[in-house]
BAFI-3210 file (N, C-alpha, C; in Angstrom, 3 decimals, decimal comma, padded with zeros to 6 digits):
// residues 264
n [1|2|3|4|5|6|7|8|9|10|11|12|13|14|15|16|17|18|19|20|21|22|23|24|25|26|27|28|29|30|31|32|33|34|35|36|37|38|39|40|41|42|43|44|45|46|47|48|49|50|51|52|53|54|55|56|57|58|59|60|61|62|63|64|65|66|67|68|69|70|71|72|73|74|75|76|77|78|79|80|81|82|83|84|85|86|87|88|89|90|91|92|93|94|95|96|97|98|99|100|101|102|103|104|105|106|107|108|109|110|111|112|113|114|115|116|117|118|119|120|121|122|123|124|125|126|127|128|129|130|131|132|133|134|135|136|137|138|139|140|141|142|143|144|145|146|147|148|149|150|151|152|153|154|155|156|157|158|159|160|161|162|163|164|165|166|167|168|169|170|171|172|173|174|175|176|177|178|179|180|181|182|183|184|185|186|187|188|189|190|191|192|193|194|195|196|197|198|199|200|201|202|203|204|205|206|207|208|209|210|211|212|213|214|215|216|217|218|219|220|221|222|223|224|225|226|227|228|229|230|231|232|233|234|235|236|237|238|239|240|241|242|243|244|245|246|247|248|249|250|251|252|253|254|255|256|257|258|259|260|261|262|263|264]
n.u [-061,745|-059,684|-057,719|-058,816|-058,838|-056,167|-055,207|-056,211|-055,710|-053,536|-052,257|-053,541|-054,374|-054,349|-051,242|-049,930|-047,016|-045,696|-044,152|-040,690|-039,425|-036,578|-035,285|-036,488|-036,013|-033,257|-032,726|-033,562|-032,408|-031,830|-031,788|-030,429|-031,929|-031,285|-030,739|-029,433|-027,078|-023,569|-021,020|-017,863|-015,279|-013,257|-009,786|-008,111|-008,071|-010,028|-011,556|-010,185|-009,331|-011,168|-013,031|-016,170|-019,013|-022,354|-025,219|-026,796|-025,439|-023,866|-022,126|-022,320|-021,742|-019,074|-017,883|-018,237|-016,544|-014,111|-013,880|-013,834|-011,370|-009,667|-009,751|-008,692|-006,164|-004,590|-004,388|-002,271|000,044|001,922|003,394|005,094|006,938|009,945|013,509|016,397|018,708|017,651|016,230|018,318|019,794|018,036|017,894|020,507|020,407|018,712|020,381|022,027|021,149|021,728|021,731|019,095|017,597|015,780|013,139|013,434|014,722|012,832|010,817|010,062|009,330|007,856|007,684|005,943|007,054|009,287|008,092|006,384|008,136|010,337|009,015|007,817|010,117|011,287|009,395|009,694|012,395|012,429|010,781|012,191|014,973|014,578|013,610|015,859|017,687|016,522|016,880|019,687|020,115|018,897|020,319|022,412|021,228|019,306|016,723|014,100|013,689|011,369|009,972|008,581|005,587|004,065|005,688|005,580|002,983|002,997|005,099|004,112|001,733|002,722|004,737|003,523|001,254|002,443|003,905|001,893|-000,151|001,055|002,427|000,054|-001,316|000,403|000,195|-002,511|-002,332|-000,467|-001,812|-003,993|-002,751|-002,471|-000,666|000,336|000,596|001,865|000,564|001,555|004,289|004,918|004,419|006,396|008,710|008,620|008,650|011,238|012,690|012,663|014,610|017,141|016,522|016,166|018,796|020,005|018,695|019,867|022,289|021,526|021,308|023,504|024,502|025,001|024,229|024,880|026,059|023,890|022,108|023,614|023,653|020,919|020,377|021,943|020,710|018,114|018,608|019,586|017,438|015,273|016,288|016,470|013,764|012,800|014,490|013,941|011,307|011,419|011,006|008,302|007,763|007,254|007,264|007,962|005,947|005,256|007,256|006,789|005,919|008,218|009,539|007,713|007,724|010,369|010,382|008,460|009,614|011,950|010,768|009,597|011,904|013,026|010,962|011,135|013,597|013,041|010,941|011,566|014,256|015,108]
n.v [-043,012|-041,545|-041,910|-040,549|-037,899|-037,568|-037,700|-035,408|-032,420|-029,888|-027,621|-025,276|-024,135|-021,651|-020,525|-022,770|-024,246|-024,538|-027,357|-027,404|-027,821|-028,860|-030,304|-029,938|-027,223|-027,080|-028,546|-027,006|-025,058|-022,097|-021,359|-019,712|-018,677|-020,863|-019,861|-017,460|-017,953|-017,630|-018,977|-020,225|-019,919|-022,459|-023,147|-023,538|-023,517|-021,977|-019,998|-019,169|-017,007|-014,977|-014,043|-014,042|-015,873|-016,048|-018,254|-018,682|-016,776|-016,259|-016,337|-013,643|-012,347|-013,158|-011,855|-009,236|-009,236|-009,511|-007,060|-005,394|-006,117|-004,923|-002,230|-002,255|-001,602|-003,555|-005,477|-004,827|-005,060|-007,074|-006,206|-004,360|-005,597|-005,589|-005,437|-003,402|-004,138|-005,441|-003,374|-001,590|-003,122|-003,226|-000,549|-000,084|-001,651|-000,159|001,852|000,667|-000,046|-001,766|-004,484|-005,501|-007,297|-006,855|-007,640|-010,345|-010,238|-009,182|-010,980|-012,904|-011,318|-008,675|-005,175|-002,340|-000,427|000,938|002,462|004,246|005,429|006,468|008,131|010,015|011,101|012,252|014,237|015,923|016,657|017,988|020,154|021,538|021,698|022,792|025,367|026,329|026,363|028,345|030,510|030,728|031,485|033,969|035,390|036,906|039,066|042,080|041,588|040,553|037,484|034,864|032,076|029,597|028,197|026,791|024,962|022,659|021,676|021,251|019,401|017,230|016,509|015,886|013,894|011,859|011,365|010,490|008,209|006,486|006,373|005,993|003,380|001,917|002,417|001,179|-001,397|-002,136|-001,810|-003,769|-006,046|-005,851|-006,351|-009,039|-010,237|-011,539|-009,746|-008,084|-005,839|-004,936|-005,474|-003,755|-001,234|-001,386|-001,430|001,102|002,738|002,408|003,338|006,057|006,752|007,586|010,114|011,462|011,608|013,094|015,517|016,777|017,509|019,283|021,701|023,206|026,232|026,291|026,257|024,646|022,414|021,546|020,641|018,559|016,789|016,294|014,967|012,667|011,516|011,119|009,271|007,069|006,426|006,026|003,958|001,936|001,333|000,647|-001,472|-003,468|-003,959|-005,507|-008,182|-008,553|-008,099|-009,798|-009,763|-007,901|-006,120|-005,093|-003,397|-000,729|-000,265|-000,287|001,933|003,955|003,850|004,591|007,194|008,542|008,411|009,887|012,309|013,066|013,580|015,752|017,578|018,033|019,345|021,682|022,923|023,137|023,823|026,030]
n.w [055,852|056,981|055,071|052,890|053,765|054,001|051,355|050,300|048,461|049,540|048,751|048,115|050,409|053,025|054,135|053,422|051,942|048,778|047,265|046,414|043,335|042,354|040,441|037,932|037,487|037,412|035,183|033,116|030,567|029,030|025,540|022,751|019,662|016,958|014,461|014,706|015,992|016,353|014,251|014,478|012,194|010,568|011,415|009,307|005,710|003,055|004,305|006,509|009,145|008,623|010,391|012,309|011,202|010,278|010,161|007,054|005,674|002,661|-000,418|-000,876|001,562|001,872|-000,296|000,511|002,733|001,454|000,091|002,303|003,297|001,430|002,097|004,595|006,945|008,089|006,142|004,559|005,964|005,564|003,390|004,355|005,822|006,093|006,509|007,430|005,984|003,759|002,492|001,912|000,114|-002,046|-002,669|-003,576|-005,837|-007,441|-008,234|-010,002|-012,865|-014,966|-014,490|-014,374|-012,857|-010,854|-010,300|-009,787|-007,350|-005,616|-005,752|-003,841|-001,694|-002,184|-001,490|-000,110|001,347|000,380|-001,648|-000,207|001,680|000,130|-001,694|000,041|001,204|-001,069|-001,656|000,592|000,284|-002,226|-001,620|000,392|-000,419|-002,935|-002,337|-001,037|-003,154|-004,720|-003,027|-003,041|-005,666|-005,739|-003,923|-004,816|-005,978|-005,381|-004,693|-002,502|-000,638|-000,226|001,442|-000,543|-000,275|-002,019|-003,233|-001,700|-002,159|-004,944|-005,171|-003,640|-005,034|-007,624|-007,195|-005,550|-007,135|-009,535|-008,646|-007,851|-009,862|-012,405|-012,344|-011,952|-014,340|-016,227|-015,342|-015,947|-018,683|-019,510|-018,657|-020,343|-022,742|-022,594|-020,882|-017,791|-014,714|-011,760|-009,543|-007,075|-007,314|-009,384|-008,211|-006,270|-007,875|-009,235|-007,010|-005,842|-007,965|-007,735|-005,974|-006,886|-007,740|-005,389|-004,433|-006,489|-006,196|-004,013|-005,159|-007,097|-005,913|-006,326|-007,689|-010,569|-013,818|-016,046|-014,797|-013,334|-015,332|-016,349|-014,165|-014,012|-016,463|-016,120|-013,844|-014,856|-016,907|-015,449|-013,689|-015,497|-017,089|-015,212|-014,722|-017,319|-018,204|-016,365|-016,889|-019,105|-018,687|-018,919|-021,503|-024,320|-027,046|-030,078|-030,470|-028,035|-027,356|-027,245|-024,708|-023,125|-024,175|-023,559|-020,732|-020,193|-021,271|-019,689|-017,156|-017,543|-018,188|-015,764|-014,226|-015,619|-015,292|-012,525|-012,418|-013,940|-012,533|-009,780|-009,612|-011,162]
ca.u [-061,880|-058,361|-056,985|-059,372|-058,314|-054,715|-054,994|-056,820|-054,637|-053,432|-051,412|-054,308|-054,721|-053,563|-050,102|-049,239|-045,818|-045,576|-042,869|-039,707|-038,978|-035,231|-034,795|-036,958|-035,349|-031,864|-032,649|-033,940|-031,293|-032,297|-030,966|-030,750|-032,368|-030,158|-030,458|-028,582|-025,894|-022,362|-020,227|-016,461|-014,749|-012,119|-008,480|-007,474|-009,019|-010,176|-012,208|-009,419|-008,980|-012,126|-013,938|-017,371|-019,947|-023,636|-025,933|-027,558|-024,559|-023,254|-021,067|-022,413|-021,009|-017,655|-017,451|-018,132|-015,328|-012,954|-013,783|-013,402|-009,934|-008,958|-009,690|-008,178|-004,726|-003,913|-004,185|-001,049|001,197|002,938|004,199|006,016|007,748|011,299|014,516|017,286|019,606|016,885|015,943|019,572|020,131|017,163|018,296|021,712|020,005|018,137|021,476|022,731|020,033|022,160|021,487|017,737|017,094|015,111|011,945|013,848|015,101|011,649|009,766|009,592|008,826|007,718|007,300|005,452|007,779|010,100|007,219|005,917|009,250|011,111|008,164|007,696|011,425|011,470|008,542|010,345|013,658|012,121|010,209|013,215|016,144|014,157|013,598|017,260|018,280|015,987|017,542|021,057|020,085|018,474|021,175|023,287|020,435|018,757|015,326|013,862|013,364|010,357|009,773|007,431|004,852|003,494|006,599|005,111|001,797|003,380|005,912|003,267|000,830|003,462|005,447|002,564|000,430|003,235|004,279|000,713|-000,967|001,807|002,470|-001,291|-001,608|001,172|-000,367|-003,700|-001,918|000,151|-002,882|-004,799|-001,979|-002,529|000,437|000,061|001,446|001,586|000,523|002,442|005,655|005,074|004,565|007,711|009,709|008,604|009,025|012,696|013,271|012,724|015,693|018,210|016,075|016,442|020,227|020,316|018,129|020,859|023,336|020,962|021,365|024,677|023,978|025,676|023,186|025,408|026,225|022,550|021,565|024,386|023,150|019,558|020,425|022,473|019,677|017,017|019,037|019,676|016,106|014,463|016,837|016,109|012,374|012,603|015,201|013,259|010,023|011,630|010,491|006,894|007,670|007,587|007,292|008,347|004,773|005,177|008,407|006,285|005,794|009,526|009,808|006,838|008,200|011,601|010,059|007,755|010,548|012,811|009,958|009,469|013,177|013,157|009,981|011,696|014,642|012,477|010,018|012,140|015,664|015,350]
ca.v [-041,573|-040,952|-041,880|-039,511|-036,611|-037,502|-037,456|-034,132|-031,451|-028,793|-026,536|-024,033|-023,641|-020,518|-020,917|-023,930|-023,924|-025,530|-028,067|-026,850|-028,850|-028,426|-031,081|-029,338|-025,933|-027,283|-029,123|-025,996|-024,212|-021,300|-021,401|-018,698|-019,269|-021,433|-019,120|-016,319|-018,355|-017,487|-020,168|-019,864|-020,598|-023,340|-022,506|-023,644|-023,506|-020,675|-019,017|-018,956|-015,635|-013,998|-013,600|-014,817|-016,016|-016,545|-019,106|-017,946|-015,872|-017,009|-015,694|-012,192|-011,916|-013,348|-010,775|-008,034|-009,351|-009,247|-005,615|-004,806|-006,340|-003,966|-000,955|-002,500|-001,365|-004,805|-006,294|-004,409|-005,133|-007,976|-005,498|-003,492|-006,485|-005,583|-004,926|-002,382|-004,734|-005,710|-002,099|-001,068|-003,921|-002,821|000,803|-000,207|-002,204|000,914|002,674|-000,141|-000,582|-002,647|-005,892|-005,824|-008,461|-006,361|-008,444|-011,613|-009,967|-008,885|-011,947|-013,572|-010,374|-007,291|-004,287|-000,986|000,490|001,818|003,413|005,282|006,140|007,217|009,205|011,057|011,751|013,098|015,419|016,797|017,171|018,969|021,352|022,262|021,993|023,694|026,733|026,729|026,698|029,660|031,497|030,918|032,202|035,342|036,041|037,870|040,223|042,880|041,223|039,804|036,071|034,308|030,629|029,305|027,064|026,027|023,870|021,464|021,173|020,734|018,197|016,131|016,073|015,293|012,677|010,825|011,020|009,695|006,917|005,630|006,233|005,469|001,911|001,386|002,462|000,138|-002,697|-002,418|-001,912|-005,082|-007,040|-005,752|-006,984|-010,473|-010,720|-011,436|-008,773|-007,884|-004,415|-004,676|-005,450|-002,521|-000,138|-001,536|-001,025|002,552|003,393|002,429|004,098|007,472|006,991|008,353|011,505|012,051|011,930|014,170|016,782|017,430|018,078|020,361|022,970|023,948|027,271|026,280|025,696|023,540|021,274|021,070|019,859|017,313|015,922|015,910|013,966|011,426|010,940|010,665|008,057|005,973|006,060|005,507|002,660|000,966|000,918|000,030|-002,744|-004,473|-004,287|-006,411|-009,515|-008,611|-007,839|-011,042|-009,572|-006,552|-005,240|-004,514|-002,530|000,609|-000,157|000,099|003,308|004,840|003,907|005,386|008,600|009,117|008,580|011,013|013,529|013,448|014,166|017,084|018,440|018,420|020,357|022,924|023,570|023,380|024,236|026,923]
ca.w [056,030|057,202|053,812|052,026|054,226|053,738|049,922|049,916|048,128|050,516|048,247|048,001|051,728|053,518|054,956|052,877|051,149|047,696|047,212|045,481|042,399|041,910|039,298|036,697|037,288|037,029|033,847|032,125|030,115|027,884|024,355|021,751|018,398|016,220|013,232|015,002|016,742|015,542|013,987|014,323|011,015|010,859|011,458|008,010|004,613|002,389|005,157|007,735|009,490|008,125|011,445|012,547|010,091|010,756|009,230|006,047|004,946|001,589|-001,184|-000,766|002,741|001,619|-001,179|001,334|003,541|000,592|-000,115|003,566|003,405|000,588|002,798|005,942|007,045|008,449|004,951|003,881|006,863|005,026|002,402|005,081|006,643|005,549|007,431|006,875|004,992|002,542|001,828|001,367|-001,064|-003,149|-003,045|-004,389|-007,129|-008,253|-008,755|-011,009|-013,658|-016,049|-014,169|-014,787|-012,120|-009,649|-010,028|-009,178|-005,966|-004,803|-006,062|-002,625|-000,696|-002,666|-000,397|-000,368|002,227|-000,459|-002,339|000,721|002,312|-000,857|-002,222|001,065|001,304|-002,245|-001,492|001,569|-000,275|-003,262|-001,001|001,160|-001,242|-004,000|-001,806|-000,794|-004,454|-005,098|-002,176|-003,503|-006,941|-005,505|-002,930|-005,479|-006,372|-004,281|-004,461|-001,264|-000,840|000,665|001,305|-001,400|000,256|-003,131|-003,561|-000,998|-002,854|-006,267|-004,978|-003,172|-006,105|-008,735|-006,804|-005,153|-008,293|-010,469|-008,062|-007,711|-011,062|-013,554|-012,278|-012,134|-015,769|-016,922|-014,928|-016,755|-020,079|-019,726|-018,544|-021,562|-023,803|-022,426|-020,050|-016,351|-014,032|-010,336|-009,236|-005,942|-007,834|-010,163|-007,246|-005,649|-008,869|-009,432|-005,764|-005,711|-009,071|-007,349|-005,021|-007,526|-007,813|-004,075|-004,387|-007,436|-005,722|-003,164|-006,010|-007,908|-005,183|-006,834|-008,599|-011,873|-014,670|-016,855|-013,918|-012,990|-016,435|-016,427|-013,102|-014,377|-017,529|-015,542|-012,986|-015,700|-017,599|-014,478|-013,206|-016,602|-017,497|-014,178|-014,934|-018,626|-018,318|-015,548|-017,519|-020,241|-018,370|-019,294|-022,939|-024,998|-028,499|-030,510|-030,414|-026,704|-027,104|-026,954|-023,255|-022,606|-024,603|-022,789|-019,344|-020,191|-021,537|-018,538|-016,045|-017,892|-018,127|-014,354|-013,790|-016,230|-014,626|-011,222|-012,660|-014,448|-011,597|-008,438|-009,624|-012,304]
c.u [-060,529|-057,582|-057,522|-058,909|-056,824|-054,427|-055,568|-055,721|-054,668|-052,618|-052,157|-054,659|-053,792|-052,454|-049,384|-048,094|-045,690|-044,196|-041,988|-039,200|-037,655|-034,784|-035,212|-036,248|-033,912|-031,735|-032,991|-032,755|-031,767|-031,301|-031,413|-031,201|-031,182|-029,788|-029,510|-027,309|-024,666|-021,628|-018,802|-015,886|-013,571|-010,810|-007,753|-008,544|-009,200|-010,807|-011,433|-009,128|-009,946|-013,164|-015,144|-018,262|-021,233|-024,287|-026,754|-026,708|-023,815|-022,142|-021,133|-021,656|-019,507|-017,118|-017,304|-016,882|-014,085|-012,783|-013,375|-011,906|-009,123|-008,765|-009,219|-006,659|-003,984|-003,664|-002,867|000,187|002,293|003,844|005,121|006,933|009,138|012,243|015,452|018,176|018,881|016,593|017,204|019,990|019,291|017,470|019,542|021,385|019,414|019,203|022,296|021,697|020,449|021,863|020,094|017,130|016,354|013,896|012,303|014,241|013,880|010,551|009,195|008,937|008,774|007,191|006,755|006,150|008,619|009,273|006,826|007,078|010,005|010,285|008,025|009,005|011,659|010,619|009,189|011,608|013,376|011,587|011,286|014,408|015,781|014,111|015,013|017,957|017,786|016,645|018,967|021,094|019,700|019,363|022,093|022,547|019,892|017,317|015,209|013,441|012,362|010,218|008,485|006,744|004,266|004,407|006,133|003,924|002,159|004,178|005,054|002,366|001,577|004,094|004,477|001,681|001,178|003,503|003,102|000,019|-000,210|001,982|001,099|-001,681|-000,869|000,660|-001,580|-003,330|-001,330|-000,886|-003,770|-004,085|-001,925|-001,413|000,084|001,059|001,001|001,656|001,455|003,892|005,921|005,239|005,930|008,802|009,761|008,970|010,533|013,367|013,393|013,892|016,808|017,819|016,248|017,901|020,576|019,779|019,092|021,967|022,828|020,936|022,542|024,198|024,766|024,752|023,688|025,574|024,872|021,959|022,328|023,894|021,748|019,547|020,930|021,430|018,518|017,378|019,067|018,293|015,255|014,969|016,480|014,691|012,236|013,270|014,549|011,896|010,183|011,084|009,024|006,694|008,159|007,677|007,662|007,164|004,662|006,369|007,984|006,136|007,115|009,851|008,974|007,307|009,474|011,283|009,370|008,702|011,496|012,043|009,769|010,753|013,364|012,160|010,497|012,754|014,020|011,648|010,713|013,562|015,989|015,374]
c.v [-040,917|-040,864|-040,802|-038,143|-036,482|-037,166|-036,135|-033,114|-030,253|-027,618|-025,217|-023,441|-022,523|-021,037|-022,119|-023,489|-024,958|-026,149|-027,462|-027,972|-028,389|-029,123|-030,439|-028,013|-026,105|-027,826|-028,113|-025,091|-023,419|-021,350|-020,317|-019,373|-019,706|-020,607|-017,976|-016,692|-018,262|-018,802|-019,735|-020,612|-021,472|-022,588|-022,587|-023,659|-022,121|-019,618|-018,707|-017,490|-014,596|-013,613|-014,501|-014,810|-016,625|-017,410|-018,268|-016,977|-016,684|-016,238|-014,184|-011,657|-012,080|-012,273|-009,476|-008,058|-009,088|-007,752|-004,902|-004,997|-005,372|-002,643|-001,116|-002,339|-002,663|-005,691|-005,982|-004,510|-006,036|-007,282|-004,465|-004,297|-006,634|-005,034|-003,975|-002,949|-004,990|-004,431|-001,515|-001,831|-003,519|-001,386|000,773|-000,775|-001,130|001,836|001,943|-000,801|-001,599|-004,121|-006,332|-007,019|-008,048|-007,205|-009,788|-011,429|-009,758|-009,917|-012,587|-012,604|-008,959|-006,398|-002,970|000,038|001,459|002,861|004,562|006,108|007,006|008,366|010,352|011,811|012,684|014,357|016,406|017,439|018,237|020,264|022,182|022,661|022,926|025,137|027,222|027,105|028,056|030,767|031,779|031,691|033,664|036,075|037,071|039,137|040,935|042,520|040,389|038,374|035,630|032,817|030,377|028,033|026,202|024,885|022,558|020,846|020,559|019,447|017,015|015,613|015,357|013,963|011,566|010,396|010,152|008,298|005,965|005,352|005,635|003,951|001,266|001,362|001,392|-001,255|-003,063|-002,556|-003,287|-006,193|-007,027|-006,399|-008,505|-011,069|-010,529|-010,498|-008,658|-006,400|-004,073|-004,597|-004,205|-001,315|-000,186|-001,059|000,485|003,299|003,495|003,186|005,584|007,776|007,825|009,823|012,215|012,470|013,098|015,521|017,518|018,080|019,242|021,691|023,818|024,953|027,394|025,545|024,524|022,283|020,691|020,213|018,542|016,307|015,427|014,820|012,625|010,739|010,399|009,373|006,861|005,492|005,437|004,149|001,577|000,453|000,131|-001,343|-003,844|-004,842|-005,233|-007,808|-009,670|-008,390|-009,077|-010,890|-008,128|-005,582|-004,531|-003,615|-001,101|000,824|000,280|001,543|004,295|004,962|004,730|006,867|009,248|009,345|009,752|012,329|013,993|014,119|015,577|018,057|018,914|019,499|021,692|023,652|023,980|023,946|025,080|028,367]
c.w [056,221|055,917|052,898|052,442|053,930|052,292|049,451|049,625|049,055|050,022|048,166|049,342|052,162|054,393|054,445|051,986|050,058|047,684|046,137|044,605|041,809|040,664|037,987|036,427|036,844|035,616|032,764|031,807|028,908|026,747|023,394|020,478|017,573|015,012|013,474|015,733|015,862|015,416|013,732|013,138|011,378|010,795|010,137|006,935|004,059|003,244|006,410|007,920|009,023|009,146|011,557|011,322|010,621|009,706|008,273|005,265|003,903|000,913|-001,087|000,423|002,545|000,697|-000,412|002,187|002,715|000,357|001,163|003,774|002,571|001,317|004,249|005,963|007,322|007,235|004,261|004,771|006,315|004,014|003,047|005,997|006,015|006,604|006,698|005,776|003,672|001,773|001,209|000,117|-002,271|-003,593|-003,920|-005,769|-008,034|-008,838|-009,810|-011,916|-014,708|-015,767|-014,601|-014,074|-010,856|-009,305|-009,405|-007,720|-005,071|-004,990|-004,806|-001,640|-001,275|-001,551|-000,931|000,513|001,408|-001,165|-001,421|001,244|001,311|-001,428|-001,223|001,243|000,129|-002,167|-000,522|000,997|-001,333|-002,666|-000,309|000,300|-002,390|-003,541|-001,504|-002,093|-004,947|-004,291|-002,652|-004,817|-006,748|-004,507|-003,552|-005,900|-005,136|-003,950|-003,194|-001,587|000,205|000,386|000,532|-000,904|-000,860|-003,571|-002,914|-001,743|-004,204|-006,136|-004,563|-004,293|-007,222|-008,357|-006,444|-006,330|-009,282|-009,919|-007,936|-009,039|-012,240|-013,472|-012,466|-013,606|-016,549|-016,546|-015,780|-018,230|-020,386|-019,605|-019,787|-022,748|-023,662|-021,605|-018,590|-015,698|-012,583|-010,027|-008,083|-006,417|-008,661|-009,243|-006,566|-006,602|-009,022|-008,145|-005,599|-006,851|-008,744|-006,418|-005,634|-007,663|-006,480|-003,980|-005,309|-006,976|-004,808|-003,997|-006,850|-007,178|-005,637|-007,873|-009,905|-012,845|-015,502|-016,011|-013,524|-014,095|-016,615|-015,390|-013,440|-015,438|-016,997|-014,665|-013,811|-016,416|-016,655|-014,057|-014,302|-017,069|-016,493|-014,382|-016,236|-018,718|-017,479|-016,113|-018,700|-019,972|-018,746|-020,792|-023,674|-026,517|-028,811|-030,441|-029,071|-026,377|-026,802|-025,461|-022,637|-022,955|-023,785|-021,341|-019,236|-020,353|-020,343|-017,365|-016,304|-017,812|-016,688|-013,851|-014,356|-015,611|-013,264|-011,397|-013,056|-013,392|-010,310|-008,479|-010,853|-011,816]
res [m|d|d|s|y|t|n|f|p|t|s|h|l|v|g|s|v|p|a|v|v|t|e|e|k|n|s|y|k|p|q|a|p|a|a|n|s|p|i|l|p|p|n|n|g|p|n|a|g|r|g|y|q|t|l|g|e|g|d|g|q|q|s|t|n|r|w|n|g|v|f|s|v|s|s|y|t|e|y|f|n|v|d|t|d|l|v|l|n|r|l|m|s|s|l|n|p|t|t|g|d|f|f|s|k|i|d|a|n|p|d|l|y|g|l|v|w|i|s|t|t|l|v|f|v|l|s|s|i|g|n|c|a|t|y|l|m|q|s|d|s|n|s|s|w|n|f|d|v|n|y|v|n|v|a|a|c|s|v|y|g|y|a|l|l|v|p|l|g|f|y|f|l|i|r|y|m|g|t|s|a|s|l|i|r|f|w|c|l|w|g|y|s|l|f|v|l|v|l|s|s|f|l|l|i|i|p|v|e|f|l|r|w|t|i|t|i|a|a|a|t|t|s|a|s|f|v|a|l|n|l|r|t|y|v|q|s|d|d|l|m|i|i|l|v|a|s|f|a|l|q|a|a|l|t|i|f|i|k|m|w|f|f|s]
***
């Protein structure tokens, strides 16, 4: 009888305290569903540095990451990794087009810094110096002079549009002709080719028309020769000589347009 009373369960009785089972509680660890758990990509390999990737994501997600990289500012930081000495060396090369070895100098580290910096400087110079030249021409007359704000709009559209679209057009043209090309190198080439136009703009403020045209022709020849002679590395046959002629003509046309619009 004593044993039967002893084995009688007492957990349902009033005032009884159930035993605390610590072992089962400690062994229980909640886990998230495996399908949603993030997987950190390896440090090396083709997927290095592309962020987290979840299970079930395939080539479609990788393609999306590539397009996101195109519109990411951090993707272009390597093209602005230049120092003062390197930029000065490339600026001096643009003033000496006879060497034609600009692509060999930028092969290891083509930059977009020259494209952005030189184009922006040229826009500012044309807007300010162009108005100063207009003031000097009208100072001898009795007519009043006003700062022309449209110079800023025209300079920005013409310079930025030319520096971005013309190299892009030549890139697709050369690729269509069956020759491999680099768009970054083309942008770098055309960007530095505008440096001589910045220097010539300061001289075009002189109110002597004959001297202005002399400076314009010299600047157009230097800038156009720099582009055309360096593009020879992509021209392997006589059929592609039209590319050199077109690049020379477009560069000269931009210089003449600057003279006619801002310094006439």
